[in-house]
DSSP file (Angstrom, degrees, kcal/mol; ACC not computed):
  #  RESIDUE AA STRUCTURE BP1 BP2  ACC     N-H-->O    O-->H-N    N-H-->O    O-->H-N    TCO  KAPPA ALPHA  PHI   PSI    X-CA   Y-CA   Z-CA
    1    1 A M              0   0    0      0, 0.0     2,-0.2     0, 0.0     3,-0.0   0.000 360.0 360.0 360.0 125.7    0.0    0.0    0.0
    2    2 A L     >  -     0   0    0      1,-0.1     4,-1.6     4,-0.0     3,-0.3  -0.633 360.0-124.3 -79.8 147.5    1.3    3.4   -0.9
    3    3 A L  H  > S+     0   0    0     -2,-0.2     4,-2.3     1,-0.2     5,-0.2   0.842 113.7  57.1 -62.1 -31.4    0.9    6.2    1.6
    4    4 A L  H  > S+     0   0    0      1,-0.2     4,-2.2     2,-0.2     5,-0.3   0.923 104.6  51.9 -63.5 -40.2   -1.0    8.2   -1.1
    5    5 A D  H  > S+     0   0    0     -3,-0.3     4,-2.3     1,-0.2    -1,-0.2   0.849 107.0  53.8 -61.8 -35.6   -3.4    5.4   -1.4
    6    6 A Y  H  X S+     0   0    0     -4,-1.6     4,-2.7     2,-0.2     5,-0.2   0.963 109.4  46.7 -63.6 -51.5   -3.9    5.5    2.4
    7    7 A A  H  X S+     0   0    0     -4,-2.3     4,-1.6     1,-0.2    -2,-0.2   0.884 114.3  46.6 -61.8 -38.5   -4.8    9.1    2.4
    8    8 A E  H  X S+     0   0    0     -4,-2.2     4,-2.5     2,-0.2     5,-0.2   0.898 112.7  50.3 -71.5 -38.0   -7.2    8.8   -0.6
    9    9 A T  H  X S+     0   0    0     -4,-2.3     4,-2.8    -5,-0.3     7,-0.2   0.940 108.8  52.0 -61.9 -45.5   -8.9    5.8    0.9
   10   10 A R  H  < S+     0   0    0     -4,-2.7    -1,-0.2     1,-0.2    -2,-0.2   0.881 115.3  41.8 -58.3 -39.5   -9.4    7.5    4.3
   11   11 A I  H  < S+     0   0    0     -4,-1.6    -1,-0.2    -5,-0.2    -2,-0.2   0.915 124.2  34.2 -77.3 -44.7  -11.0   10.5    2.6
   12   12 A H  H  < S+     0   0    0     -4,-2.5    -2,-0.2     1,-0.2    -3,-0.2   0.632 127.5  34.1 -92.3 -16.1  -13.2    8.7    0.1
   13   13 A H    ><  +     0   0    0     -4,-2.8     3,-2.0    -5,-0.2    -1,-0.2  -0.563  59.6 166.3-138.1  69.6  -14.0    5.5    2.2
   14   14 A P  G >  S+     0   0    0      0, 0.0     3,-1.5     0, 0.0     4,-0.2   0.730  71.8  70.8 -60.2 -21.0  -14.3    6.5    5.8
   15   15 A E  G 3  S+     0   0    0      1,-0.3     3,-0.3     2,-0.1     4,-0.2   0.682  92.7  58.2 -69.5 -11.9  -16.0    3.2    6.6
   16   16 A Q  G <> S+     0   0    0     -3,-2.0     4,-2.5    -7,-0.2    -1,-0.3   0.273  72.3 112.5 -96.0   7.0  -12.6    1.5    6.1
   17   17 A A  H <> S+     0   0    0     -3,-1.5     4,-2.4    55,-0.3     5,-0.2   0.847  76.0  46.6 -51.6 -47.2  -10.9    3.5    8.7
   18   18 A L  H  > S+     0   0    0     -3,-0.3     4,-2.2     1,-0.2    -1,-0.2   0.925 112.6  48.8 -66.2 -44.7  -10.2    0.7   11.2
   19   19 A W  H  > S+     0   0    0      1,-0.2     4,-1.3    -4,-0.2    -1,-0.2   0.867 112.2  50.6 -61.7 -37.8   -9.0   -1.7    8.5
   20   20 A L  H  X S+     0   0    0     -4,-2.5     4,-2.3     2,-0.2     3,-0.5   0.936 108.0  50.9 -64.2 -45.9   -6.6    1.0    7.2
   21   21 A R  H  X S+     0   0    0     -4,-2.4     4,-2.3     1,-0.3    -2,-0.2   0.888 110.2  50.8 -57.8 -38.9   -5.2    1.8   10.6
   22   22 A Q  H  < S+     0   0    0     -4,-2.2    -1,-0.3     1,-0.2    -2,-0.2   0.815 111.2  48.7 -68.7 -25.2   -4.5   -1.9   11.2
   23   23 A Q  H  < S+     0   0    0     -4,-1.3     4,-0.3    -3,-0.5    -2,-0.2   0.847 119.9  34.8 -82.6 -35.0   -2.8   -2.1    7.8
   24   24 A I  H >X S+     0   0    0     -4,-2.3     4,-1.6     1,-0.2     3,-0.6   0.732  98.5  79.7 -96.5 -17.2   -0.5    1.0    8.4
   25   25 A R  H 3X S+     0   0    0     -4,-2.3     4,-2.5    -5,-0.3     5,-0.2   0.892  86.5  57.2 -56.0 -44.6    0.2    0.8   12.1
   26   26 A P  H 3> S+     0   0    0      0, 0.0     4,-2.4     0, 0.0    -1,-0.2   0.850 106.9  50.4 -59.4 -33.6    2.9   -1.8   11.9
   27   27 A Y  H <> S+     0   0    0     -3,-0.6     4,-1.6    -4,-0.3    -2,-0.2   0.891 110.9  48.2 -68.2 -41.0    5.0    0.5    9.5
   28   28 A F  H  <>S+     0   0    0     -4,-1.6     5,-2.8     2,-0.2     4,-0.3   0.945 113.8  46.6 -65.2 -46.3    4.7    3.4   11.9
   29   29 A L  H ><5S+     0   0    0     -4,-2.5     3,-1.6     1,-0.2    -2,-0.2   0.911 110.0  53.1 -65.4 -41.4    5.7    1.3   14.9
   30   30 A H  H 3<5S+     0   0    0     -4,-2.4    -1,-0.2     1,-0.3    -2,-0.2   0.869 108.6  51.4 -60.3 -36.2    8.6   -0.2   12.9
   31   31 A A  T 3<5S-     0   0    0     -4,-1.6    -1,-0.3    -5,-0.1    -2,-0.2   0.424 122.6-109.1 -81.7   0.6    9.8    3.4   12.1
   32   32 A G  T < 5S+     0   0    0     -3,-1.6     2,-0.7    -4,-0.3    -3,-0.2   0.665  71.6 143.3  80.2  19.2    9.6    4.2   15.8
   33   33 A I      < +     0   0    0     -5,-2.8    -1,-0.3    -6,-0.2    -2,-0.1  -0.839  24.1 176.7 -91.7 117.1    6.5    6.5   15.5
   34   34 A R        -     0   0    0     -2,-0.7    -5,-0.0    -3,-0.1     2,-0.0  -0.898  32.0-105.8-122.5 149.5    4.2    6.0   18.5
   35   35 A P        -     0   0    0      0, 0.0     3,-0.1     0, 0.0    -1,-0.0  -0.315  28.9-120.6 -66.5 157.8    1.0    7.7   19.4
   36   36 A T  S    S-     0   0    0      1,-0.2     2,-0.3    57,-0.1    27,-0.0   0.893  92.0  -2.5 -63.0 -40.6    1.1   10.3   22.2
   37   37 A V        -     0   0    0     56,-0.1     2,-0.3    57,-0.1    -1,-0.2  -0.945  67.7-151.7-142.2 163.8   -1.3    8.4   24.3
   38   38 A Q  E     -A   92   0A   0     54,-2.2    54,-3.6    -2,-0.3     2,-0.4  -0.973   8.2-142.5-134.8 153.9   -3.3    5.2   23.8
   39   39 A I  E     -A   91   0A   0     -2,-0.3     2,-0.4    52,-0.2    52,-0.2  -0.941   6.4-162.1-119.0 143.0   -6.6    4.0   25.3
   40   40 A D  E     -A   90   0A   0     50,-2.5    50,-3.2    -2,-0.4     2,-0.3  -0.986  20.7-132.2-116.3 131.0   -7.6    0.5   26.4
   41   41 A R  E     -A   89   0A   0     -2,-0.4    48,-0.2    48,-0.2     6,-0.0  -0.618  20.4-116.2 -83.1 139.5  -11.1   -0.2   26.7
   42   42 A T    >   -     0   0    0     46,-1.4     3,-1.8    -2,-0.3    -1,-0.1  -0.345  37.7 -99.9 -69.0 160.5  -12.4   -2.0   29.8
   43   43 A E  T 3  S+     0   0    0      1,-0.3    -1,-0.1    -2,-0.0    -2,-0.1   0.779 120.2  32.0 -55.8 -34.9  -13.9   -5.3   29.3
   44   44 A H  T 3  S+     0   0    0      2,-0.1    -1,-0.3    44,-0.0     3,-0.1   0.189  86.8 127.1-111.8  17.9  -17.5   -4.2   29.3
   45   45 A A    <   -     0   0    0     -3,-1.8    42,-0.1    43,-0.1    -4,-0.1  -0.500  67.9-106.3 -73.6 139.6  -17.1   -0.7   27.8
   46   46 A P        -     0   0    0      0, 0.0     2,-1.4     0, 0.0    -1,-0.1  -0.336  30.9-115.0 -64.6 150.3  -19.4    0.0   24.8
   47   47 A L        +     0   0    0     -3,-0.1    40,-0.0    -6,-0.0    -2,-0.0  -0.717  61.3 145.6 -90.2  92.6  -17.5    0.1   21.5
   48   48 A V        -     0   0    0     -2,-1.4     2,-0.2    28,-0.1    28,-0.0  -0.963  55.8 -96.0-128.2 150.5  -18.0    3.8   20.6
   49   49 A P        -     0   0    0      0, 0.0    19,-2.4     0, 0.0     2,-0.4  -0.444  37.9-167.2 -68.5 130.8  -15.6    6.1   18.8
   50   50 A I  E     -B   67   0A   0     17,-0.3     2,-0.5    -2,-0.2    17,-0.2  -0.973   9.5-146.2-119.8 132.6  -13.4    8.2   21.1
   51   51 A E  E     -B   66   0A   0     15,-3.6    15,-1.8    -2,-0.4     2,-0.5  -0.825   9.3-159.4 -99.5 134.2  -11.4   11.1   19.8
   52   52 A I  E     -B   65   0A   0     -2,-0.5     2,-0.5    13,-0.2    13,-0.2  -0.960   6.5-172.5-114.9 127.5   -8.1   12.0   21.3
   53   53 A L  E     -B   64   0A   0     11,-2.7    11,-2.6    -2,-0.5     2,-0.4  -0.970   7.8-175.4-117.5 124.0   -6.6   15.4   20.9
   54   54 A A  E     +B   63   0A   0     -2,-0.5     2,-0.3     9,-0.2     9,-0.2  -0.983   5.9 177.7-127.1 133.3   -3.0   15.9   22.2
   55   55 A R  E     -B   62   0A   0      7,-2.3     7,-2.7    -2,-0.4     2,-0.4  -0.953  11.7-154.5-131.1 149.5   -1.0   19.2   22.3
   56   56 A R  E     +B   61   0A   0     -2,-0.3     2,-0.3     5,-0.2     5,-0.2  -0.982  16.5 178.2-130.4 141.5    2.5   19.7   23.7
   57   57 A D  E >  S-B   60   0A   0      3,-2.9     3,-1.9    -2,-0.4     2,-0.4  -0.848  72.8 -58.5-132.7  94.0    4.3   22.8   25.1
   58   58 A G  T 3  S-     0   0    0     -2,-0.3    -1,-0.0     1,-0.3     0, 0.0  -0.561 120.4 -17.5  69.4-124.5    7.8   21.8   26.2
   59   59 A D  T 3  S+     0   0    0     -2,-0.4    71,-0.5    -3,-0.1     2,-0.4   0.430 121.0  94.7 -92.2  -3.3    7.3   19.0   28.9
   60   60 A T  E <   -BC  57 129A   0     -3,-1.9    -3,-2.9    69,-0.2     2,-0.4  -0.775  55.9-172.6 -94.9 128.9    3.7   19.9   29.4
   61   61 A R  E     -BC  56 128A   0     67,-2.7    67,-3.4    -2,-0.4     2,-0.5  -0.961  13.2-152.9-121.3 143.6    1.0   18.0   27.4
   62   62 A L  E     -BC  55 127A   0     -7,-2.7    -7,-2.3    -2,-0.4     2,-0.4  -0.949  13.3-171.0-107.3 132.0   -2.8   18.5   27.1
   63   63 A I  E     -BC  54 126A   0     63,-2.6    63,-2.9    -2,-0.5     2,-0.4  -0.991   2.8-174.3-126.0 130.7   -4.8   15.5   26.4
   64   64 A A  E     -BC  53 125A   0    -11,-2.6   -11,-2.7    -2,-0.4     2,-0.4  -0.983   1.1-172.5-123.1 134.8   -8.6   15.9   25.5
   65   65 A L  E     +BC  52 124A   0     59,-2.7    59,-3.0    -2,-0.4     2,-0.3  -0.996  14.5 156.8-130.1 132.0  -10.8   12.8   25.1
   66   66 A Q  E     -B   51   0A   0    -15,-1.8   -15,-3.6    -2,-0.4     2,-0.3  -0.988  49.2 -92.9-148.0 153.3  -14.4   13.1   23.8
   67   67 A L  E     -B   50   0A   0     52,-0.4   -17,-0.3    -2,-0.3     3,-0.1  -0.537  46.8-127.4 -66.7 133.0  -16.9   10.8   22.1
   68   68 A N        -     0   0    0    -19,-2.4     3,-0.1    -2,-0.3    -1,-0.1  -0.717  25.1-174.3 -92.5 106.9  -16.5   11.4   18.5
   69   69 A P  S    S+     0   0    0      0, 0.0     2,-1.1     0, 0.0    -1,-0.1   0.648  79.7  71.0 -72.2 -12.8  -19.8   12.2   16.7
   70   70 A R        +     0   0    0      1,-0.2    -2,-0.0     2,-0.1     0, 0.0  -0.573  60.1 158.4-104.3  72.6  -18.0   12.2   13.3
   71   71 A A        -     0   0    0     -2,-1.1    -1,-0.2     3,-0.2     3,-0.1   0.465  44.4-131.4 -79.7  -3.0  -17.5    8.4   13.3
   72   72 A G  S    S-     0   0    0      1,-0.2   -55,-0.3    -3,-0.1     3,-0.1   0.966  76.9 -12.5  54.3  78.7  -17.1    8.2    9.5
   73   73 A G  S    S+     0   0    0      1,-0.2     2,-0.6   -57,-0.1    -1,-0.2   0.415 105.3 117.1  89.3  -6.3  -19.3    5.5    8.1
   74   74 A V        -     0   0    0     -3,-0.1     2,-0.8   -60,-0.1    -1,-0.2  -0.856  63.9-132.2-102.6 124.6  -20.2    3.8   11.4
   75   75 A A        -     0   0    0     -2,-0.6    -1,-0.0    -3,-0.1     0, 0.0  -0.658  28.3-168.3 -72.3 110.4  -23.8    3.8   12.6
   76   76 A V        -     0   0    0     -2,-0.8     2,-1.9    -7,-0.1     3,-0.2  -0.893  20.5-143.0-105.5 121.1  -23.6    5.0   16.1
   77   77 A P     >  +     0   0    0      0, 0.0     4,-2.0     0, 0.0     5,-0.2  -0.564  25.6 177.0 -81.5  84.4  -26.7    4.6   18.3
   78   78 A W  H  > S+     0   0    0     -2,-1.9     4,-2.4     1,-0.2     5,-0.2   0.850  74.9  54.2 -65.8 -34.0  -26.2    7.9   20.2
   79   79 A N  H  > S+     0   0    0      1,-0.2     4,-2.3     2,-0.2    -1,-0.2   0.948 110.0  46.6 -62.2 -44.6  -29.4    7.6   22.3
   80   80 A D  H  > S+     0   0    0      1,-0.2     4,-1.7     2,-0.2    -2,-0.2   0.901 112.6  50.0 -63.3 -40.8  -28.4    4.2   23.5
   81   81 A I  H  X S+     0   0    0     -4,-2.0     4,-1.2     2,-0.2    -1,-0.2   0.896 110.1  50.6 -68.0 -39.3  -24.8    5.5   24.3
   82   82 A Y  H  < S+     0   0    0     -4,-2.4     3,-0.4     1,-0.2    -1,-0.2   0.924 112.8  46.5 -64.2 -42.6  -26.3    8.5   26.3
   83   83 A R  H  < S+     0   0    0     -4,-2.3    -1,-0.2     1,-0.2    -2,-0.2   0.801 106.7  59.2 -70.2 -28.7  -28.6    6.1   28.3
   84   84 A A  H  < S-     0   0    0     -4,-1.7    -1,-0.2     1,-0.2    -2,-0.2   0.751 102.1-143.2 -71.6 -27.1  -25.7    3.7   28.9
   85   85 A G     <  -     0   0    0     -4,-1.2    -1,-0.2    -3,-0.4    35,-0.1  -0.477  46.9  -1.0  94.5-166.9  -23.7    6.4   30.7
   86   86 A P        -     0   0    0      0, 0.0    33,-0.3     0, 0.0    31,-0.0  -0.170  64.2-125.8 -63.4 149.9  -19.9    7.0   30.7
   87   87 A V  E     - D   0 118A   0     31,-3.6    31,-1.8   -42,-0.1     2,-0.3  -0.849  24.5-140.7 -94.0 108.9  -17.5    4.8   28.7
   88   88 A P  E     + D   0 117A   0      0, 0.0   -46,-1.4     0, 0.0     2,-0.3  -0.555  32.4 161.1 -74.5 132.2  -14.8    3.5   31.1
   89   89 A I  E     -AD  41 116A   0     27,-3.0    27,-2.6    -2,-0.3     2,-0.5  -0.921  37.9-123.5-139.4 163.7  -11.3    3.4   29.5
   90   90 A S  E     -AD  40 115A   0    -50,-3.2   -50,-2.5    -2,-0.3     2,-0.6  -0.981  21.8-145.4-114.7 121.1   -7.7    3.2   30.6
   91   91 A L  E     -AD  39 114A   0     23,-3.3    23,-2.0    -2,-0.5     2,-0.5  -0.770  12.5-155.7 -87.2 117.8   -5.5    6.0   29.3
   92   92 A Q  E     -AD  38 113A   0    -54,-3.6   -54,-2.2    -2,-0.6    21,-0.2  -0.848  10.4-160.6-100.8 126.0   -1.9    4.7   28.7
   93   93 A L  E     -     0   0A   0     19,-2.8     2,-1.1    -2,-0.5   -56,-0.1  -0.681  27.0-119.4-102.6 155.3    0.8    7.4   28.8
   94   94 A P  E    S-     0   0A   0      0, 0.0     2,-0.3     0, 0.0    19,-0.1  -0.282  90.9 -18.9 -91.3  53.1    4.3    7.2   27.3
   95   95 A G  E    S-     0   0A   0     -2,-1.1     2,-0.5    17,-0.3    -2,-0.1  -0.821  97.2 -51.2 142.2-176.9    5.9    7.6   30.7
   96   96 A T  E     +     0   0A   0     -2,-0.3     2,-0.3    34,-0.1    16,-0.2  -0.815  57.3 175.4 -95.1 127.9    5.0    8.8   34.2
   97   97 A F  E     - D   0 111A   0     14,-2.6    14,-2.6    -2,-0.5     2,-0.5  -0.937  38.1-117.6-130.7 149.0    3.4   12.2   34.5
   98   98 A S  E     -ED 129 110A   0     31,-3.3    31,-2.9    -2,-0.3     2,-0.4  -0.802  44.5-155.6 -81.7 126.5    1.9   14.5   37.2
   99   99 A I  E     -ED 128 109A   0     10,-2.6     9,-3.0    -2,-0.5    10,-0.8  -0.885  17.3-172.0-118.7 139.7   -1.7   14.7   35.9
  100  100 A T  E     -ED 127 107A   0     27,-2.1    27,-3.1    -2,-0.4     2,-0.8  -0.992  26.6-130.0-126.9 134.4   -4.3   17.5   36.6
  101  101 A D  E >>> -ED 126 106A   0      5,-2.6     4,-2.7    -2,-0.4     3,-0.7  -0.780  21.1-160.7 -80.3 107.8   -7.9   17.3   35.6
  102  102 A M  T 345S+     0   0    0     23,-2.5    -1,-0.1    -2,-0.8    24,-0.1   0.695  83.7  56.9 -74.3 -18.1   -8.2   20.7   33.9
  103  103 A L  T 345S+     0   0    0     22,-0.6    -1,-0.2     1,-0.1    23,-0.1   0.761 124.2  21.3 -82.2 -23.5  -12.1   20.8   34.2
  104  104 A T  T <45S-     0   0    0     -3,-0.7    -2,-0.2     2,-0.1    -1,-0.1   0.554  97.4-126.6-115.4 -14.9  -12.1   20.4   38.0
  105  105 A G  T  <5 +     0   0    0     -4,-2.7     2,-0.4     1,-0.3    -3,-0.2   0.570  57.2 150.5  81.6   5.6   -8.6   21.5   38.9
  106  106 A T  E   < -D  101   0A   0     -5,-0.6    -5,-2.6    -6,-0.0     2,-0.4  -0.605  46.7-133.3 -80.2 124.0   -8.1   18.3   40.8
  107  107 A A  E     -D  100   0A   0     -2,-0.4    -7,-0.3    -7,-0.2    -1,-0.0  -0.698  18.8-170.4 -72.1 124.3   -4.4   16.9   41.0
  108  108 A L  E     -     0   0A   0     -9,-3.0    -8,-0.2    -2,-0.4     2,-0.2   0.450  34.4-122.5 -99.4  -6.3   -4.7   13.2   40.2
  109  109 A G  E     -D   99   0A   0    -10,-0.8   -10,-2.6     2,-0.0     2,-0.5  -0.508  45.3 -39.1  99.4-170.6   -1.1   12.3   41.1
  110  110 A R  E    S+D   98   0A   0    -12,-0.2     2,-0.3    -2,-0.2   -12,-0.2  -0.859  70.4 152.4-100.9 122.5    1.8   10.7   39.2
  111  111 A H  E     -D   97   0A   0    -14,-2.6   -14,-2.6    -2,-0.5     3,-0.1  -0.966  45.4-158.6-146.6 157.6    0.7    7.9   36.8
  112  112 A N  E    S+     0   0A   0      1,-0.4   -19,-2.8    -2,-0.3     2,-0.3   0.371  96.2  26.1-112.6  -3.2    1.7    6.1   33.5
  113  113 A A  E    S-D   92   0A   0    -21,-0.2    -1,-0.4   -19,-0.1   -21,-0.2  -0.968  71.0-171.0-153.5 150.2   -1.8    4.9   33.1
  114  114 A L  E     -D   91   0A   0    -23,-2.0   -23,-3.3    -2,-0.3     2,-0.4  -0.975  21.8-131.0-148.2 127.5   -5.1    6.3   34.3
  115  115 A P  E     +D   90   0A   0      0, 0.0     2,-0.3     0, 0.0   -25,-0.2  -0.633  38.6 167.4 -77.9 131.9   -8.7    5.0   34.4
  116  116 A V  E     -D   89   0A   0    -27,-2.6   -27,-3.0    -2,-0.4     2,-0.4  -0.917  28.6-138.0-137.9 164.1  -11.1    7.7   33.1
  117  117 A S  E     -D   88   0A   0     -2,-0.3     2,-0.4   -29,-0.2   -27,-0.0  -0.991  14.9-166.8-125.5 135.3  -14.7    7.8   31.9
  118  118 A V  E     +D   87   0A   0    -31,-1.8   -31,-3.6    -2,-0.4     2,-0.3  -0.972  12.0 172.8-119.2 134.6  -15.9    9.7   28.8
  119  119 A S  B >   -F  122   0B   0      3,-1.6     3,-1.1    -2,-0.4   -52,-0.4  -0.875  48.0 -98.1-133.8 170.9  -19.6   10.4   28.1
  120  120 A L  T 3  S+     0   0    0     -2,-0.3   -38,-0.1     1,-0.3    -1,-0.1   0.853 124.5  32.9 -54.9 -38.9  -21.5   12.4   25.6
  121  121 A D  T 3  S+     0   0    0      1,-0.2    -1,-0.3   -39,-0.1   -55,-0.0   0.303 118.1  57.0-101.0   6.2  -21.9   15.4   28.0
  122  122 A S  B <   +F  119   0B   0     -3,-1.1    -3,-1.6     2,-0.0    -1,-0.2  -0.692  62.3 179.3-145.2  86.0  -18.6   15.0   29.9
  123  123 A P        -     0   0    0      0, 0.0     2,-0.4     0, 0.0   -57,-0.2  -0.168  28.2-118.9 -74.8 179.6  -15.3   15.0   28.0
  124  124 A V  E     -C   65   0A   0    -59,-3.0   -59,-2.7    -8,-0.0     2,-0.4  -0.986  25.2-176.4-124.8 130.4  -12.0   14.7   29.7
  125  125 A L  E     -C   64   0A   0     -2,-0.4   -23,-2.5   -61,-0.2   -22,-0.6  -0.946  12.3-179.1-127.1 110.3   -9.3   17.3   29.6
  126  126 A L  E     -CE  63 101A   0    -63,-2.9   -63,-2.6    -2,-0.4     2,-0.6  -0.827  21.8-148.6-116.0 145.4   -6.0   16.5   31.4
  127  127 A R  E     -CE  62 100A   0    -27,-3.1   -27,-2.1    -2,-0.3     2,-0.5  -0.962  17.1-164.4-108.8 122.0   -2.7   18.4   31.9
  128  128 A L  E     -CE  61  99A   0    -67,-3.4   -67,-2.7    -2,-0.6     2,-0.4  -0.924   7.2-177.5-112.6 122.1    0.4   16.1   32.1
  129  129 A D  E      CE  60  98A   0    -31,-2.9   -31,-3.3    -2,-0.5   -69,-0.2  -0.925 360.0 360.0-117.2 138.9    3.7   17.5   33.5
  130  130 A R              0   0    0    -71,-0.5   -70,-0.1    -2,-0.4   -34,-0.1   0.524 360.0 360.0 -67.9 360.0    7.0   15.5   33.6
């Protein structure tokens, strides 16, 4: 697969996003390109799209998690998800950080993984400091 094929397919066939990510991920990992953070779903978490936004300023990182309404080709039962409540996930970090919940101002301690819950009406916004 050529990288140009990847970009074109992602744009014109959003329903193939998961398959395409599975195809391209081994090449990125082999090249040493890793995601800023990863999420692991808990065993009984609903399978819904979660968007991760990451920004860095020196050693400080901001991580935002929200349910993604732009699921691209995936039929998402939003009313069912809202009734089901928060989606529990484990946020895996690339090292140990001091973490602050930016929405509440709560210091969460130093972690390299953190359990969080994301819902339609409650995104997650974290500050990570080395």
